[in-house]
Each structure stands twice: as C-alpha cells, then as structure tokens.
C-alpha positions as CSV (number, residue, x, y, z in Angstrom):
1,M,0.0,0.0,0.0
2,Q,1.3,3.5,-0.9
3,L,2.3,5.8,2.0
4,Q,-0.4,8.3,1.2
5,S,-3.1,5.6,1.2
6,Y,-1.9,4.0,4.4
7,Q,-1.8,7.3,6.2
8,E,-5.4,8.0,5.1
9,Q,-6.3,4.5,6.4
10,L,-4.7,5.3,9.8
11,L,-6.5,8.6,10.1
12,S,-9.9,7.0,9.3
13,N,-9.4,4.2,11.8
14,N,-10.4,5.4,15.3
15,V,-9.0,2.9,17.9
16,S,-10.0,5.0,21.0
17,N,-12.6,2.5,22.2
18,W,-10.0,-0.3,22.5
19,Y,-7.7,1.8,24.7
20,Q,-10.5,3.1,26.8
21,R,-11.8,-0.4,27.4
22,L,-8.3,-1.4,28.6
23,L,-8.2,1.5,31.0
24,Q,-11.7,0.9,32.4
25,E,-12.0,-2.9,32.5
26,K,-8.5,-4.3,32.7
27,I,-6.4,-1.8,34.6
28,G,-9.0,-0.2,36.9
29,G,-7.7,1.5,40.1
30,E,-7.8,5.1,41.3
31,E,-4.9,6.4,39.2
32,I,-3.0,5.4,36.1
33,V,0.2,7.0,34.8
34,L,0.1,7.4,31.0
35,T,3.1,8.1,28.9
36,T,3.1,10.7,26.2
37,K,6.3,9.5,24.6
38,C,6.5,7.6,21.3
39,Q,7.9,4.1,21.9
40,L,10.0,4.3,18.7
41,S,11.6,7.8,19.0
42,K,11.1,8.6,22.7
43,I,9.9,12.0,21.7
44,S,6.5,13.6,22.6
45,V,3.6,12.4,20.6
46,T,1.6,14.8,18.4
47,I,-0.9,12.5,16.8
48,P,-1.2,9.2,18.8
49,I,-1.2,5.8,17.0
50,R,-2.3,2.6,18.7
51,H,-3.6,-0.7,17.6
52,T,-6.8,-2.8,18.2
53,S,-6.9,-5.5,21.0
54,I,-4.3,-3.4,23.0
55,T,-3.1,-4.9,26.3
56,Y,-0.2,-2.6,27.2
57,I,-1.0,0.9,28.4
58,H,2.3,2.4,27.3
59,C,2.1,1.1,23.7
60,L,2.0,4.4,21.9
61,F,3.5,5.8,18.6
62,D,3.6,9.2,16.9
63,L,2.1,9.4,13.4
64,D,5.2,10.6,11.7
65,C,7.4,8.0,13.4
66,W,5.0,5.2,12.6
67,M,4.9,6.2,9.0
68,E,8.7,6.0,8.9
69,H,8.4,2.6,10.5
70,Y,5.9,1.5,7.9
71,K,8.0,2.8,5.1
72,Q,11.0,0.7,6.2
73,M,9.1,-2.5,7.3
74,Q,6.1,-2.9,5.0
75,Y,8.0,-5.3,2.7
76,K,10.1,-6.9,5.5
77,V,7.4,-8.4,7.7
78,E,5.2,-11.3,7.1
79,P,1.8,-10.5,5.3
80,T,0.0,-12.3,8.1
81,G,1.4,-10.1,10.8
82,F,4.4,-9.1,13.0
83,A,5.3,-8.3,16.6
84,C,4.3,-4.8,17.6
85,P,7.5,-2.8,18.5
86,G,5.8,-1.4,21.5
87,C,4.1,-4.3,23.3
88,K,5.3,-7.4,21.2
89,R,1.7,-8.4,20.5
90,Y,1.1,-10.1,17.2
91,T,-0.5,-7.4,14.9
92,N,-1.0,-6.3,11.3
93,F,-0.6,-2.8,9.8
94,K,-4.3,-2.6,9.2
95,D,-4.9,-3.0,13.0
96,Y,-3.4,0.4,13.7
97,G,-5.2,3.8,13.8
98,V,-5.5,7.1,15.7
99,D,-6.5,7.3,19.4
100,Y,-8.7,10.3,18.9
101,T,-9.7,10.5,22.6
102,F,-6.0,10.8,23.6
103,Y,-5.4,13.1,20.7
104,H,-8.0,15.5,22.2
105,V,-6.3,15.2,25.6
106,L,-2.9,16.0,24.1
107,E,-4.3,19.1,22.4
108,E,-5.7,20.3,25.7
109,L,-2.2,19.8,27.2
110,R,-0.8,21.9,24.4
111,L,-3.3,24.7,25.1
112,F,-2.7,24.5,28.8
113,K,1.0,25.0,28.1
114,L,0.4,28.0,26.0
115,K,-1.8,29.6,28.6
116,N,0.5,28.8,31.6
117,N,3.9,29.0,30.1
118,Q,5.4,30.1,33.5
119,I,4.7,26.6,35.0
120,K,7.3,23.9,34.5
121,L,5.4,20.8,33.5
122,N,6.3,17.2,33.4
123,E,5.1,16.6,29.8
124,S,6.4,13.0,29.6
125,Q,3.4,11.6,31.4
126,L,-0.3,12.3,32.4
127,I,-2.2,11.0,35.3
128,Y,-5.6,9.5,34.6
129,Q,-8.4,8.8,37.1
130,P,-10.9,6.3,35.6
131,S,-13.5,6.8,38.4
132,K,-13.8,10.5,37.4
133,N,-12.6,10.2,33.7
134,I,-10.2,13.2,34.3
135,Y,-6.6,13.7,33.1
136,Y,-4.1,15.6,35.1
137,V,-0.6,17.0,34.3
138,E,2.0,17.4,37.0
139,T,4.7,20.0,37.6
140,K,8.4,19.1,37.5
141,V,10.0,18.8,40.9
142,T,13.6,18.5,42.0
143,N,14.3,17.3,45.6
144,S,17.7,18.1,47.1
145,A,19.4,15.5,49.1
146,N,19.5,17.7,52.2
147,S,15.9,18.7,52.2
148,K,13.9,17.6,55.3
149,I,10.7,17.6,53.3
150,K,10.3,16.0,49.9
151,M,8.4,18.2,47.5
152,V,5.5,16.7,45.6
153,A,4.4,17.5,42.2
154,Q,1.4,19.9,41.8
155,R,-1.4,18.6,39.7
156,Y,-3.6,20.5,37.3
157,P,-6.7,19.0,35.6
158,L,-6.9,19.4,31.9
159,P,-10.1,21.4,31.3
160,G,-12.1,20.3,28.3
161,C,-10.4,16.9,28.0
162,V,-13.8,15.3,28.9
163,P,-16.9,16.6,27.0
164,I,-18.9,17.2,30.2
165,F,-16.6,19.9,31.3
166,G,-17.0,22.1,28.3
167,V,-15.2,24.9,30.1
168,S,-13.9,26.7,26.9
169,R,-17.3,26.9,25.4
170,R,-18.8,28.1,28.7
171,Q,-16.3,31.0,28.8
172,Q,-17.4,32.2,25.4
173,Q,-21.0,32.0,26.4
174,I,-20.5,34.3,29.5
175,S,-18.6,37.1,27.8
176,N,-16.1,37.7,24.9
177,Q,-14.9,41.0,26.3
178,H,-12.4,39.8,29.0
179,Q,-8.9,39.6,27.6
180,N,-6.3,40.0,30.3
181,E,-4.9,37.0,32.0
182,T,-6.3,37.9,35.5
183,Q,-9.8,38.1,34.1
184,K,-9.4,34.9,32.1
185,R,-8.4,33.0,35.3
186,I,-11.5,34.3,37.1
187,L,-13.6,33.6,34.0
188,D,-12.2,30.0,33.9
189,E,-13.2,29.6,37.6
190,I,-16.8,30.9,36.9
191,S,-17.0,28.5,34.0
192,Q,-16.0,25.6,36.2
193,T,-18.7,26.7,38.7
194,I,-21.3,26.8,36.0
195,V,-20.4,23.3,34.9
196,K,-20.6,22.0,38.5
197,L,-24.0,23.6,38.8
198,Q,-25.1,22.1,35.5
199,Q,-23.9,18.6,36.7
200,L,-25.9,19.1,39.9
201,L,-29.0,20.3,38.1
202,F,-29.0,17.4,35.6
203,S,-28.4,14.9,38.5
204,K,-31.5,16.3,40.3
205,L,-33.6,16.4,37.2
206,Y,-32.7,12.8,36.4
207,K,-33.7,11.6,39.9
208,I,-37.1,13.3,39.5
209,F,-37.5,11.9,36.0
210,K,-36.8,8.3,37.3
211,I,-39.6,8.8,40.0
212,N,-42.2,10.4,37.8
213,A,-42.5,8.6,34.5
214,N,-45.4,10.9,33.3
215,V,-43.1,13.9,32.9
216,T,-40.5,14.0,30.1
217,F,-37.0,15.0,30.7
218,K,-37.4,17.9,28.2
219,Q,-40.4,19.2,30.2
220,L,-38.3,19.2,33.4
221,Q,-35.6,21.1,31.6
222,D,-38.1,23.7,30.3
223,K,-39.4,24.2,33.9
224,V,-36.0,25.3,35.2
225,A,-34.9,27.2,32.1
226,T,-35.7,30.7,33.6
227,Q,-33.9,29.9,36.8
228,K,-30.9,28.7,34.8
229,H,-30.8,31.9,32.9
230,Q,-31.0,34.0,36.1
231,C,-28.2,32.1,37.7
232,K,-26.0,32.6,34.6
233,Q,-26.7,36.3,34.8
234,Q,-25.8,36.5,38.4
235,L,-22.5,34.6,37.9
236,A,-21.7,36.9,35.0
237,K,-22.3,40.0,37.2
238,S,-20.1,38.6,40.0
239,L,-17.0,39.0,37.8
240,K,-15.4,41.7,39.9
241,V,-11.6,41.8,39.6
242,I,-9.7,43.0,42.7
243,S,-6.5,44.9,42.3
244,L,-4.3,43.7,45.2
245,G,-2.4,46.2,47.4
246,R,0.4,45.6,49.9
247,K,-1.5,47.2,52.7
248,S,-4.3,44.7,52.5
249,L,-2.1,41.7,52.9
250,N,-2.3,39.8,56.2
251,D,-0.1,37.2,57.7
252,D,-2.7,34.5,58.3
253,Y,-1.0,31.1,58.5
254,V,-1.6,27.4,58.6
255,F,0.7,24.9,60.2
256,A,1.5,21.3,60.7
257,L,4.0,19.2,62.8
258,K,5.8,16.5,60.9
259,K,7.8,13.6,62.2
260,I,11.4,13.3,60.6
261,A,13.7,10.3,60.9
262,S,17.4,11.0,61.0
263,N,20.3,8.9,62.5
264,N,17.8,6.3,63.6
265,Q,16.0,8.9,65.8
266,M,12.7,10.5,65.4
267,H,12.0,14.2,65.9
268,S,9.4,16.7,64.8
269,I,9.6,19.9,62.8
270,L,7.0,22.7,62.6
271,I,5.9,23.6,59.1
272,V,4.2,27.0,58.5
273,Y,2.6,28.4,55.4
274,L,1.7,32.1,55.1
275,V,-1.5,32.0,53.0
276,Q,-1.5,35.4,51.4
277,Y,2.2,35.6,50.8
278,G,2.7,32.0,49.6
279,I,5.8,31.6,51.9
280,W,6.8,28.3,53.5
281,Y,8.9,28.0,56.7
282,E,10.1,25.0,58.6
283,Y,11.5,25.0,62.1
284,D,13.4,22.5,64.3
285,L,11.7,21.9,67.6
286,I,14.0,21.6,70.6
287,F,12.5,21.2,74.1
288,N,14.6,20.9,77.3
289,G,17.7,20.5,75.1
290,Q,16.3,17.5,73.3
291,P,14.5,17.2,69.9
292,Y,10.7,17.3,70.4
293,V,8.6,14.4,69.1
294,Q,4.9,15.2,68.6
295,L,2.1,13.0,70.1
296,E,-0.8,11.9,68.0
297,Q,-4.4,13.2,68.7
298,A,-3.1,16.1,70.7
299,L,-5.1,19.4,70.8
300,Y,-3.5,22.1,68.8
301,I,-4.7,25.7,69.4
302,K,-3.8,28.9,67.6
303,G,-3.2,31.6,70.1
304,E,-3.5,35.3,69.6
305,S,-0.5,36.9,67.8
306,D,1.3,40.0,69.0
307,A,3.4,42.4,67.0
308,Q,6.4,40.2,67.1
309,K,5.3,36.5,67.3
310,N,2.7,33.9,66.6
311,T,1.7,31.4,69.3
312,I,0.5,27.8,69.2
313,Y,-0.5,25.6,72.2
314,I,-0.3,21.8,72.4
315,I,-2.3,19.9,75.0
316,G,-2.4,16.2,75.7
317,G,-2.0,13.4,73.2
318,Q,-1.3,9.7,72.9
319,K,2.2,8.5,73.8
320,Q,4.0,5.8,71.9
321,D,2.9,3.3,74.5
322,R,-0.6,2.4,73.4
323,F,-2.2,2.7,76.8
324,S,-0.4,5.8,78.0
325,Q,-1.6,9.4,77.4
326,S,0.0,12.8,78.2
327,N,-1.1,15.9,80.1
328,Q,1.5,18.1,78.5
329,C,0.7,21.8,77.9
330,L,3.2,23.6,75.7
331,Q,3.4,27.0,74.3
332,L,5.3,27.4,70.9
333,T,6.2,30.9,69.7
334,F,7.8,31.8,66.4
335,P,8.5,35.0,64.5
336,R,5.5,36.8,62.8
337,N,7.5,38.7,60.2
338,P,6.7,37.2,56.8
339,F,10.3,37.9,55.7
340,Q,12.0,36.7,58.8
341,V,15.7,35.8,59.3
342,V,15.9,32.1,58.6
343,E,18.1,31.5,61.8
344,E,15.2,32.6,64.0
345,Q,13.7,29.5,65.7
346,V,10.7,28.3,67.7
347,K,10.7,28.8,71.5
348,I,8.9,26.1,73.5
349,V,7.8,26.9,77.0
350,A,6.1,24.3,79.3
351,L,3.0,25.7,81.0
352,P,1.3,24.0,84.0
353,D,0.3,20.4,83.1
354,Y,-3.3,19.8,82.3
355,P,-5.1,18.2,85.3
356,L,-5.9,15.0,83.4
357,E,-4.0,12.8,81.0
358,G,-5.7,12.1,77.7
359,Y,-6.2,12.8,74.1
360,N,-9.0,14.3,71.8
361,F,-9.4,17.4,73.9
362,M,-11.4,20.3,72.5
363,G,-10.8,23.9,73.1
364,T,-9.5,27.3,72.1
365,S,-7.6,30.5,73.1
366,Y,-9.4,33.8,73.9
367,K,-7.5,36.9,74.9
368,G,-4.6,34.7,76.2
369,N,-6.9,32.4,78.3
370,L,-7.0,28.7,77.3
371,F,-10.4,26.9,77.5
372,V,-10.2,23.1,77.3
373,F,-13.1,20.5,77.3
374,Y,-13.7,16.8,77.3
375,G,-10.9,14.4,76.4
376,Q,-10.6,10.6,76.7
377,R,-8.1,7.9,77.5
378,Q,-7.5,4.3,76.7
379,T,-6.4,1.8,79.4
380,K,-6.0,-1.9,80.0
381,N,-7.3,-3.6,83.1
382,S,-5.8,-6.7,85.0
383,D,-7.5,-9.0,82.5
384,N,-5.9,-7.3,79.6
385,Q,-9.2,-5.9,78.4
386,I,-9.1,-2.5,76.6
387,K,-11.1,0.1,78.3
388,Y,-12.0,3.6,77.0
389,Q,-12.8,6.4,79.5
390,L,-14.6,9.6,78.7
391,L,-13.1,12.6,80.6
392,N,-15.8,15.2,81.0
393,S,-13.3,17.9,81.8
394,Q,-13.7,21.7,81.6
395,Y,-10.8,23.9,82.7
396,V,-9.5,27.4,82.0
397,L,-5.8,28.6,82.3
398,R,-5.8,32.3,82.7
399,K,-3.1,34.4,81.1
400,N,-2.3,36.9,83.8
401,A,-3.3,34.9,86.9
402,F,-1.0,35.0,90.0
403,N,0.4,31.5,90.6
404,Q,-0.9,30.4,87.2
405,K,-2.9,27.1,87.3
406,W,-5.8,25.4,85.7
407,E,-9.2,26.3,87.2
408,Q,-12.2,24.0,86.9
409,M,-15.4,25.5,85.4
410,K,-18.8,24.5,86.7
411,N,-20.9,24.3,83.5
412,K,-23.2,21.5,82.7
413,L,-21.4,19.4,80.1
414,V,-23.2,16.9,77.9
415,D,-21.5,13.4,77.7
416,R,-19.7,13.3,74.4
417,F,-17.1,10.5,73.6
418,D,-15.2,10.9,70.3
419,G,-16.9,14.3,69.7
420,S,-16.1,17.2,67.5
421,F,-15.8,21.0,67.7
422,F,-15.0,24.1,65.8
423,T,-14.5,27.7,66.7
424,I,-16.1,30.8,65.1
425,T,-16.1,34.5,65.6
426,H,-19.5,36.2,66.0
427,E,-20.5,39.9,65.9
428,Q,-22.6,39.7,69.1
429,F,-20.8,37.0,71.1
430,D,-17.2,37.5,69.9
431,K,-15.7,34.0,70.0
432,L,-17.7,30.8,70.3
433,I,-16.8,27.1,70.5
434,V,-19.5,24.7,69.0
435,L,-19.3,21.2,70.5
436,F,-21.2,18.4,68.8
437,G,-21.3,14.8,67.7
438,G,-19.7,11.8,69.3
439,I,-21.6,9.1,71.3
440,T,-23.4,9.3,74.6
441,K,-21.1,7.1,76.7
442,D,-17.9,5.0,76.8
443,P,-18.1,2.6,73.8
444,D,-16.6,-0.4,75.8
445,G,-15.1,-1.8,72.7
446,V,-18.3,-1.5,70.6
447,P,-17.8,0.4,67.3
448,N,-19.1,4.0,67.4
449,Y,-21.6,3.5,64.6
450,R,-23.4,0.8,66.7
451,S,-23.6,3.1,69.8
452,Q,-26.1,5.8,70.4
453,Q,-25.0,9.0,68.7
454,Q,-25.1,12.2,70.8
455,H,-27.6,14.5,69.1
456,L,-27.2,17.4,71.6
457,G,-24.9,20.2,70.7
458,Q,-23.5,23.0,72.9
459,I,-22.2,26.5,72.2
460,F,-19.6,28.0,74.6
461,V,-19.3,31.8,74.8
462,C,-15.7,32.5,75.6
463,K,-16.2,36.1,76.9
464,D,-18.9,35.0,79.4
465,E,-17.2,31.6,80.1
466,K,-20.5,29.8,79.9
467,F,-22.7,27.8,77.5
468,L,-25.3,29.6,75.4
469,G,-28.8,29.4,76.9
470,N,-30.5,30.1,80.3
471,Q,-32.2,26.9,81.5
472,K,-31.4,24.6,78.6
473,Q,-27.7,25.0,77.7
474,D,-27.8,22.6,74.8
475,F,-29.7,22.1,71.5
476,N,-31.0,19.3,69.4
477,I,-29.3,18.7,66.0
478,N,-31.8,18.0,63.3
479,Y,-31.2,16.2,60.0
480,A,-32.8,17.1,56.7
481,G,-34.0,13.7,55.5
482,Q,-35.3,10.7,57.4
483,D,-32.5,8.2,56.4
484,A,-31.5,5.9,59.3
485,Y,-27.9,6.5,58.1
486,H,-27.8,9.8,59.9
487,K,-27.9,8.1,63.2
488,S,-24.2,7.4,63.0
489,L,-23.1,10.3,60.8
490,L,-21.4,12.2,63.7
491,A,-20.6,9.3,65.9
492,S,-16.8,9.5,65.3
493,P,-14.7,12.7,65.1
494,V,-15.2,14.8,62.0
495,F,-13.2,17.5,60.3
496,S,-15.0,20.7,59.1
497,C,-14.3,24.1,57.8
498,P,-16.1,27.4,57.7
499,Y,-18.7,27.8,54.9
500,Y,-20.9,30.8,54.1
501,G,-23.0,32.5,56.7
502,N,-23.6,30.4,59.8
503,N,-22.6,27.2,58.1
504,Q,-19.8,24.7,58.7
505,L,-18.8,22.2,56.0
506,I,-18.3,18.7,57.3
507,L,-15.6,17.3,55.0
508,S,-14.2,14.1,56.6
509,G,-15.2,11.5,59.1
510,E,-15.4,7.7,59.5
511,C,-19.1,7.6,58.8
512,L,-19.4,10.0,56.0
513,K,-19.2,7.2,53.4
514,Y,-22.7,6.1,52.8
515,K,-23.2,2.5,54.2
516,N,-19.4,2.4,54.6
517,N,-18.9,1.2,51.1
518,E,-20.3,3.7,48.7
519,Q,-19.3,7.2,47.7
520,R,-18.4,9.7,50.4
521,E,-20.9,12.5,51.1
522,I,-20.2,16.0,52.3
523,Y,-22.6,17.8,54.7
524,T,-23.4,21.4,55.7
525,F,-24.0,22.1,59.3
526,D,-26.0,25.2,59.9
527,W,-25.3,25.7,63.6
528,A,-27.6,28.7,63.9
529,S,-30.7,26.6,63.0
530,A,-29.1,23.4,64.3
531,E,-29.7,21.5,61.0
532,I,-27.4,19.2,59.0
533,R,-28.1,18.6,55.4
534,I,-26.3,17.0,52.5
535,N,-24.2,19.4,50.4
536,E,-25.1,18.2,46.9
537,L,-22.6,20.4,45.1
538,F,-19.6,19.1,47.1
539,S,-20.9,15.6,47.1
540,L,-20.7,15.4,43.3
541,E,-17.0,14.8,43.5
542,P,-16.1,14.4,47.1
543,P,-12.4,14.6,48.2
544,E,-10.4,11.4,48.6
545,Q,-8.3,13.0,51.5
546,I,-8.8,11.9,55.0
547,F,-8.5,14.6,57.6
548,T,-9.3,12.8,60.8
549,P,-7.0,10.5,62.8
550,Y,-6.9,6.9,61.8
551,R,-5.2,3.6,62.6
552,R,-2.1,3.0,60.4
553,K,-2.4,0.0,58.1
554,V,1.1,-1.3,58.7
555,T,1.2,-1.5,62.5
556,G,-2.5,-2.1,63.2
557,Y,-3.0,0.0,66.2
558,D,-0.7,3.1,65.8
559,I,-2.7,6.3,65.2
560,F,-1.8,8.8,62.5
561,S,-3.2,12.4,62.4
562,P,-3.3,13.9,58.9
563,V,-4.0,17.5,60.2
564,Q,-2.8,19.3,63.2
565,D,-4.4,22.7,62.5
566,P,-8.2,22.3,62.7
567,Q,-8.8,26.0,62.2
568,G,-7.0,26.3,58.9
569,A,-7.3,29.7,57.1
570,I,-9.6,31.3,54.6
571,A,-8.5,33.8,51.9
572,Y,-10.4,35.0,48.8
573,G,-13.0,32.2,48.8
574,F,-10.6,29.4,49.5
575,F,-10.0,27.3,52.6
576,Y,-6.4,26.3,53.3
577,V,-5.0,23.5,55.4
578,I,-1.7,21.6,55.5
579,H,-2.5,17.9,55.0
580,Q,-0.2,14.9,55.4
581,Y,-0.7,11.3,54.2
582,E,1.2,8.1,54.4
583,I,3.0,6.6,51.4
584,E,2.2,2.8,51.2
585,Q,5.1,0.8,52.5
586,S,5.8,-2.9,53.3
587,Q,5.7,-4.5,56.7
588,Q,9.5,-4.7,56.7
589,E,9.9,-0.8,56.4
590,K,10.2,0.6,59.9
591,V,10.4,4.3,59.0
592,Q,7.1,6.0,58.4
593,K,7.0,7.8,55.0
594,I,4.9,10.9,55.0
595,T,4.1,13.3,52.2
596,T,3.2,16.9,53.0
597,Q,1.0,19.1,50.8
598,L,-1.2,22.2,51.0
599,L,-4.8,21.7,50.3
600,K,-6.7,24.6,48.7
601,I,-10.5,24.1,48.7
602,N,-12.7,26.3,46.6
603,L,-15.7,27.0,48.8
604,T,-17.8,28.2,45.8
605,N,-17.6,25.2,43.5
606,G,-16.2,22.4,45.7
607,L,-13.0,21.9,43.7
608,F,-9.9,20.6,45.6
609,F,-6.3,21.6,44.7
610,A,-3.3,19.9,46.2
611,L,-0.2,22.2,46.2
612,P,3.3,20.7,46.8
613,Y,5.6,21.9,49.5
614,Q,8.1,24.4,48.3
615,E,11.6,25.1,49.7
616,S,11.5,28.1,52.1
617,S,14.2,30.1,50.3
618,N,12.5,29.6,46.9
619,S,9.1,30.6,48.2
620,R,10.5,33.8,49.8
621,E,12.2,34.8,46.5
622,V,9.0,34.4,44.6
623,A,7.0,36.3,47.3
624,Q,9.5,39.2,47.2
625,K,9.2,39.5,43.4
626,N,5.4,39.4,43.6
627,L,5.3,41.9,46.4
628,Q,7.4,44.4,44.4
629,Q,4.7,44.3,41.7
630,L,1.9,45.3,44.1
631,P,1.1,49.0,44.7
632,D,1.5,50.4,48.2
633,R,-2.2,50.8,49.0
634,Q,-5.3,48.8,50.0
635,N,-7.1,46.5,47.7
636,E,-9.3,48.1,45.1
637,Y,-12.2,46.8,42.9
638,L,-11.6,47.5,39.2
C-alpha cells in the first residue's frame, strides 16, 4: 500500500474504544500513569497511534514515526502479521489507527502549556483517574538530598479533555470582552462553577425523571430554564476583579507538625505556610535540650499573635505506648514577620500540666486564656481488656493569673465521647466554641456507629465563660431527610471548615461514606438553625483525602493524624490547610514515609487543589518578586 493511502487509512481508523476499554476494565484502580512518549523515537507524541486489541497501556507511537516505520518495514514483515514494536503483541498494519480521545487530551495539554507558560510541566506523562474520567498534568519537581521535606508535584486537571466539562465553550457564552490574564483566570473559575451547577441540576432532574415517568426530561428542563438563565446572569455580574495592594495583605498562616527520621532517631519539625504571601517556613523543635517528638491526637490551638510573634498551644496526646496518654501543655512561639531571618527558631515553654492525662481534647484560646473541654483515654485492666474512658473535663488557664494554674469550670457538660468541635467569631458573642457529635457514653469496645449518637450540641461563649442558653444549655441537632444512616453520621470525630453564613462544611469522618462502602458524602451544618443537610454540590466529586486521625495500616494500632491545624485559614473564597498522608510501604519498612501538601479548597464550586511543599528560600524569593509588583495601597475593585 502506498504511503499516502496507508496514512489515510490510519487517520480514518479510530481505535479509541480499544484503549478506553483497557483503562476501564482491565487496569482499573484510582490512578493510572500514561506516557506521552513515542515508543519508537522517545519524543512527545503529536498524533497518537495505537492498535486494536491493545493490552499494554504504554504502547504508543507518533504518526510521523509510525509512517517512517511502515516505510521501512512494510515489505520486510510477514503478510499475516508481526510483533508490535511497543508491546510485542502479534498485529498487522491494518490494525493500527488514531486514538482520537487521547489526541484530544494532548491538544488540551498543548493549550494548557500556552496559557500557563510560566509553569514547568512534566510533559512526559499524564495522570488519569478512571473513576472521574479526568486527566491531570504534574509539575516538574527536584528534591535536594539535604531537604527535610520532599516536595511533591502539583497537579492540574486538563479542562475540556472530557466533553462534560466544556469549560472553553462556557467561557465564550459568558462574555467575549475579557482579555487580560487575570480576568481569564476568574472567568475560567466561573466556567467551572457553571459546569458543576449544571452537573448538579442534571443529576436532580434525572432523579425526578426516574420517579415520575409521566413527565418527560425535556419538560423538566423547560421548567428550570428561567432559573438557569437568572443564575447565569448573576454569575456573570459577579465578575469583579480585585487589584491587590500591599496594605491589604495579612499574615494568616496554617501549620503542621511532621515527624522526621534521622540517624535512627525520630524528631518533629514545625511547618508554617503564610497563606496570602505564599511563603513556607520549617523550624526544628527543641524542648529541654532534646529534639521534640509530637504526640498523636493532641489538641493544637492557635493563640493570639502580638506584633512580634505567633503562638501555638499543644495539649495532651497519645504517647508511643498504646495505653499511655499525656497531660503536656506547651506554648510554641515563632516570628510573625513574613520575611524573617531564617536563623530565628521556635521557642517552646512548658505551661502548667493539664489536670488530666488524655487525648482528643477540644478547646480554644481567647485573649490569652485557654479553654479546654472533654478528652478521653485508653487503658488496660488486669484481665488485659481494653477500656475507654470519657473525661468530661472543663478547665481554663488564665493568662495573667497570679500563681498560674488550671481552674475547673462548673458548667453543665453533655456526655460526648469521640466528639467534634469548631471555633467561630461572632459579631454579638465575639468568639464561640461549638461542641457536637460523638456518642453518649464510653463505647466499651463497641464500634461507634453501633452506639447511640449524641444528638445534643452545645455552644460555649468565651467572653462569658458559659454555655449559650439560660435553663437549657444545649440544643438538638436535626437532619434534613429521614434516612437511618444519619444516626451514626457524627458518631466519630469529623473535620470541618467554615462555609458561608452560619454554616460549617463537614468534609471528613469515618461515617461520611454512605453505608461504609459507597461514595463519600459532604454535609453542611447550619449551627444557627441546628440543622445538618447533605451538600449536593460538594458531594458530586467528594475529596479522597482523610482529615481525621486513623489507625495506620502497617502497624495495626498506631494512630496517624493527617491534620494538626483544625482551624486552617480562609482567603479570597478558599480554605487552606496543610495535609499529610502516608505513602504505602511494606511490613519490613520501619520508618514511616509521609508526604506533606497544602490543600486549597474552593468554597464556591467544591474543587480541591493539592499544592506541593516548596523550599522556604525559593518561596521567599517568589513572594518578594510578587510583592514588588503590588502598589503600596489597600485592595481596590476594578
């Protein structure tokens, strides 16, 4: 066959279905690494060529290279077939064609490169998630041998690589007037929000359509057409670009403690990320002349900052011995200056020990006073039976008290084992602690979801040092929906973040996965009306990350805490928190391998972004350059 004729045959033969079937049915799994390199030339593919009945995911050729191979080999191989040079499978030249699905993905990668030419991308491979049908490209990372923290690649989803996204088309429908890069980024975000709302709308319409067979799907669409148009107009009007100014920048931070192994000895370091500057810091922790090692399930409290330093308190925690807990109370202070001298270190001071040893305490700091509630501990009796004990503690440590010591408060405390809490600021009450969830008594070895969930919540007013309410100082938590599943929703500790208004977004917990085997669900807790309802937008693509402490897979009983900073930080519609996760390892590997990343959660459309750790010196250089470009004034709307 002539070269021109064979090339036309290749271009007319779409082999995408064979490769997609391989990814979905044979490979499976959460993530698949796909090469973008030609197996013949090892250069990046422009037009991808594959063959039918494919069984090897990296079998890929570029069109030009394959045509050169055909030119050289068409008369040298047997007419019946030959071994594929990529996977060695027995094939014939007529079995080859273009993988048009992957060709579309590669085009999106090319466009992404053009729009983001300042980002160094690892173009040699893509990450594919079959469960979501999304392709990601990662940044290039280089880890130095002396670095205490290994950087991880940042991932970017390729918009438009899957037809349902349609982001580019959505951008054109909103407006054609926005040309500069800043407006394009915001426009892209609004487009993604519209797509998420469209997914939610079609999901709800489909559920109604399945129930009511007398109504056509087209009729349902027509009924909501007006609301869709109004929503689109409101989103278009919300395109307000803020011109940043130096005087509006604040030094809000998120933090984490990370265990590091060196010279066969464990010690912890403090990692700090300044949210609005984008600067990372890491500090060695030395206490009483020895490297400090963090305890799991300790209470970490962000204290008030002064002009010179930030403050973190650490209370309680589980010791390495499974049945031994701590009553430690430590104060960590570190420099507040965003561009501090690297040699400055953390100062650790021991405050009076908490009156009880335990873990899973709840509390906060208010005007220098520490308020701590609850806690629990794990013991073993003479018969080697494991016992769990609920500590209904409530103490305050005052800042300027003479002979500083913990004072017991006399409020009525609802029983709450494995409960949860969050702190909020309020115009009328200043600072509040909301205590909720858990179970009503010690579990005695029974899993929490089989025990009676605590449906009473309490709100502690820090400035009054008492619970909200006169006679009844608690409130009943109600659930939107009558599913029996909600009876165990809050039975174990959950992780939440501030949402809009008086709402808290419940992101992670043992019982947030429906029936413990289906897709995780995200809930909104309106603490002002005491109601919990499913957040359908966030539940469309719930996060895979776990934020609450869990038992390590390798050891069986050791606890690992992915997040130390329950408060996190919010900036420009995003919630930030430093998240850590274990890298899978074998039973023989003794040293725990941990990856550290910054999670950035879009509170408008529910998208999660994992940003890699960056070397402190590099992050300061980038921040300095960005700062010089900002005018010396407050933020302004354009």
